[in-house]
C-alpha positions as CSV (number, residue, x, y, z in Angstrom):
1,M,-0.2,0.0,0.2
2,H,1.0,3.8,-1.1
3,F,0.6,6.8,0.0
4,T,-0.9,8.8,-2.1
5,M,-2.0,12.7,-2.3
6,N,-2.6,15.7,-4.4
7,Y,-0.6,18.5,-4.3
8,E,-3.1,21.3,-4.5
9,R,-4.7,22.8,-1.4
10,A,-7.7,21.3,-0.3
11,T,-10.5,23.8,0.0
12,V,-10.6,25.1,3.8
13,G,-13.0,23.8,6.4
14,E,-12.0,19.6,4.6
15,A,-9.6,19.1,6.9
16,T,-10.0,20.5,10.7
17,G,-8.2,20.3,14.2
18,P,-4.6,20.1,14.9
19,V,-2.1,18.6,12.1
20,M,0.5,16.1,13.7
21,V,4.4,16.8,13.3
22,G,6.7,14.7,14.4
23,W,10.2,15.5,14.7
24,F,13.4,13.3,15.2
25,L,17.3,13.4,14.9
26,N,19.1,11.7,12.5
27,L,22.0,10.7,14.9
28,D,22.4,9.2,18.4
29,S,25.9,10.2,19.3
30,G,25.9,13.7,21.0
31,A,22.3,14.2,20.6
32,I,22.3,15.6,24.2
33,I,23.1,18.9,22.9
34,Y,20.0,19.2,20.7
35,D,17.2,20.8,22.4
36,P,13.8,19.6,21.1
37,P,12.0,22.4,19.6
38,E,9.7,24.6,21.4
39,R,6.5,26.5,20.2
40,L,7.5,30.4,19.4
41,K,6.0,32.5,22.2
42,T,6.0,35.9,22.2
43,D,3.5,36.9,25.0
44,G,4.5,39.5,27.7
45,P,3.5,39.9,31.3
46,N,0.7,42.5,30.1
47,R,-1.9,40.0,29.2
48,E,-4.9,41.8,30.8
49,H,-6.3,44.1,28.7
50,V,-8.3,43.1,26.2
51,K,-6.0,45.3,23.2
52,S,-2.8,43.3,24.3
53,A,-0.7,42.6,21.9
54,G,-0.1,38.9,23.6
55,R,-3.9,38.3,22.6
56,C,-4.2,39.5,19.1
57,P,-5.9,36.3,17.4
58,A,-3.6,37.3,14.3
59,V,0.0,36.6,16.8
60,I,-1.6,33.9,18.2
61,N,-2.6,32.0,15.3
62,M,0.6,32.5,13.6
63,E,2.3,31.4,17.2
64,S,0.5,28.1,16.7
65,R,2.3,26.7,13.9
66,C,6.0,28.3,14.6
67,F,8.7,26.6,16.6
68,V,12.3,27.4,17.7
69,V,15.2,25.3,16.8
70,K,18.1,26.4,19.4
71,C,21.2,26.9,18.2
72,P,23.5,24.1,19.6
73,V,26.9,25.1,20.8
74,D,29.2,28.5,21.1
75,L,30.5,29.4,17.7
76,H,32.8,32.9,16.8
77,I,33.7,32.3,13.3
78,G,35.6,35.0,11.2
79,F,36.3,35.7,7.4
80,T,39.3,35.4,5.8
81,R,41.4,34.6,2.2
82,D,44.9,32.9,1.9
83,D,48.1,34.1,0.0
84,K,46.1,32.6,-3.2
85,G,42.8,34.4,-2.5
86,K,41.2,31.0,-1.6
87,P,38.0,32.2,1.0
88,A,38.2,30.1,4.5
89,L,36.8,30.2,8.4
90,I,38.8,31.6,11.3
91,N,37.8,29.9,14.7
92,R,38.3,33.4,16.6
93,M,38.1,30.9,20.0
94,S,40.9,28.9,19.1
95,N,41.7,26.1,21.4
96,K,39.1,27.9,24.3
97,S,36.3,26.3,21.9
98,P,34.0,24.0,23.6
99,V,33.6,22.1,20.4
100,R,36.9,20.1,19.3
101,V,38.2,21.1,15.8
102,N,37.6,17.8,14.3
103,K,34.0,18.1,15.1
104,L,33.6,21.4,14.4
105,N,34.8,20.7,10.5
106,Q,32.1,18.2,10.7
107,M,29.3,20.7,11.8
108,L,30.3,24.0,9.8
109,S,31.4,24.5,6.1
110,L,32.1,27.2,3.9
111,T,30.1,26.7,0.6
112,S,32.3,26.4,-2.6
113,E,32.6,30.0,-3.9
114,A,31.0,29.1,-6.9
115,E,28.2,28.8,-5.7
116,W,27.4,31.8,-3.5
117,R,24.7,33.9,-4.8
118,F,26.8,37.2,-5.0
119,P,30.9,37.4,-5.5
120,N,31.1,39.2,-2.0
121,R,28.8,37.1,0.2
122,P,30.0,34.1,1.4
123,M,27.6,31.2,2.1
124,I,28.6,29.3,5.2
125,Q,26.2,26.0,6.9
126,L,26.0,24.4,10.1
127,S,24.6,21.1,9.7
128,L,21.9,19.8,12.1
129,P,20.1,17.0,12.9
130,Y,17.0,18.2,13.0
131,T,14.2,16.0,11.0
132,F,10.7,16.7,10.6
133,I,7.6,13.9,9.3
134,A,4.2,14.0,8.9
135,D,1.7,11.5,7.6
136,E,-0.8,14.6,5.7
137,L,0.5,17.2,3.7
138,V,2.6,19.8,5.4
139,Y,5.1,22.1,4.1
140,V,7.7,23.6,6.7
141,T,9.4,26.8,6.1
142,Q,12.7,27.7,7.4
143,I,13.0,31.2,8.2
144,A,14.9,33.8,10.5
145,A,14.3,34.2,14.5
146,F,12.7,37.3,13.5
147,A,11.0,37.8,17.4
148,H,14.7,37.3,18.7
149,Y,16.4,40.7,19.7
150,R,20.0,40.6,19.4
151,P,22.1,43.7,20.8
152,D,24.6,43.4,17.9
153,P,22.9,41.7,14.9
154,L,24.4,39.0,12.9
155,P,26.1,40.0,9.7
156,G,23.9,38.7,7.1
157,T,20.8,36.9,6.4
158,I,19.2,32.9,7.1
159,F,19.0,31.4,3.7
160,G,15.5,29.4,4.0
161,G,13.5,27.5,1.9
162,R,10.3,25.5,2.0
163,F,9.5,21.8,0.7
164,P,6.7,19.4,2.6
165,I,7.7,17.2,4.7
166,N,5.8,14.1,4.4
167,V,7.3,13.1,1.3
168,W,10.9,15.0,1.9
169,P,11.9,14.5,5.3
170,R,15.1,15.6,5.9
171,P,17.7,17.4,8.1
172,L,17.8,20.7,8.4
173,M,20.7,23.4,8.3
174,W,21.5,26.6,9.1
175,A,22.6,28.3,5.6
176,F,23.5,31.6,6.0
177,E,24.3,34.6,3.6
178,W,27.5,36.8,5.0
179,H,26.7,40.2,3.9
180,D,29.7,42.1,5.7
181,P,32.5,39.3,6.2
182,S,34.9,41.5,7.5
183,K,32.0,41.3,10.8
184,D,32.6,37.9,12.8
185,I,29.4,35.6,13.3
186,I,28.5,35.3,17.2
187,L,26.5,32.3,18.0
188,K,25.5,31.0,21.5
189,R,24.1,27.7,22.3
190,G,20.8,27.6,23.4
191,E,19.7,31.0,21.5
192,P,17.4,31.0,18.7
193,L,19.0,30.0,15.9
194,F,15.8,30.3,13.3
195,Y,11.9,28.7,13.1
196,C,10.1,26.5,11.8
197,Q,6.9,27.6,10.1
198,F,4.6,24.5,9.4
199,E,1.6,24.4,7.2
200,A,-1.4,21.8,6.7
201,D,-4.5,21.7,4.8
202,G,-6.2,24.2,5.5
203,P,-3.9,26.9,6.5
204,D,-5.6,28.0,9.9
205,R,-5.0,24.3,11.5
206,P,-2.5,24.7,14.8
207,V,0.3,22.0,15.2
208,A,0.9,19.7,17.4
209,L,4.7,18.5,17.4
210,V,5.8,15.2,19.2
211,Q,8.7,13.5,19.1
212,A,9.1,10.4,16.0
213,E,10.1,7.2,17.3
214,K,12.8,6.2,14.6
215,T,11.4,3.2,13.1
216,P,13.2,0.9,10.5
217,E,10.1,2.3,7.9
218,L,11.1,5.8,8.7
219,L,14.6,5.3,9.1
220,S,14.6,3.1,5.5
221,Y,12.7,5.9,4.0
222,V,15.2,8.5,4.7
223,E,18.1,6.9,3.7
224,H,16.3,6.3,0.2
225,I,15.7,9.8,0.0
226,S,18.9,11.3,1.8
227,G,21.8,12.7,-0.7
228,A,19.6,13.1,-3.9
229,V,20.9,16.7,-3.7
230,N,24.3,15.7,-4.5
231,Y,23.1,14.4,-7.6
232,V,19.9,15.8,-8.9
233,N,19.4,20.1,-9.0
234,Q,16.1,20.1,-9.0
235,T,14.9,18.0,-5.8
236,F,11.4,18.9,-6.2
237,S,11.2,17.0,-9.7
238,L,11.6,13.6,-7.1
239,F,8.6,14.4,-5.3
240,Q,6.6,12.3,-7.1
241,A,8.9,9.2,-7.2
242,A,9.4,9.4,-3.0
243,E,5.8,9.3,-3.2
244,R,5.3,6.1,-4.9
245,A,8.7,4.6,-2.4
246,R,6.5,6.3,0.9
247,P,4.5,3.8,3.2
248,A,1.3,4.8,4.2
249,S,2.3,5.7,7.6
250,L,5.6,7.1,8.5
251,L,4.7,9.0,11.9
252,K,4.7,7.1,14.9
253,K,5.0,9.0,18.3
254,K,7.4,8.0,20.5
255,K,6.7,6.6,23.6
256,R,8.2,8.5,27.3
């Protein structure tokens, strides 16, 4: 039995109630440093007044589908070029860094200069193990942590994206476009790194986020689609092929 779906959005009202979205980490070693995604909450102490921003239906509706992914490590990264002009990253924390050099090199990478969108804007990637799954049509959109105030703003912008997690459960990464490489990138463990916003049919449905059991069927399916970006330019063209290979159900809530 195969899972089938229609990519055209259903009429609002056809699907009601919360949509269940599962999350899991695609690793076991070192998993303790990765905090569970948390629902976005921006309300302050003033919720008594009927016109309080914390009671605004539009704000509440938006936050019901937004979840925070936090930074797992402390990072202080600079940019340079060697004597041949080749771009490189500098670990400003050096031997004071809590992350061993070999592990940092596995997590953080500088994208090939030929793949930058602009010649003067380096792009870096922080690999993460967060993976989301659903058993119905659900899109995830990765967006900047717009509700998190930084006294010293980051010298660039997040490079986000949007894709259906029911057929394409792949690990997320923090991709960053470095607009001003003369300024360092400083990230603190535990601070918001980005938000995940989920959309289902219909678009007004809230999200129930649960930790997913890493069943053999789920891991096998993830392995089936992993690495496709290394071989195909337009991975969205593979969604129908992935759908044909997908079991009817992949999301099983993990027992505590």
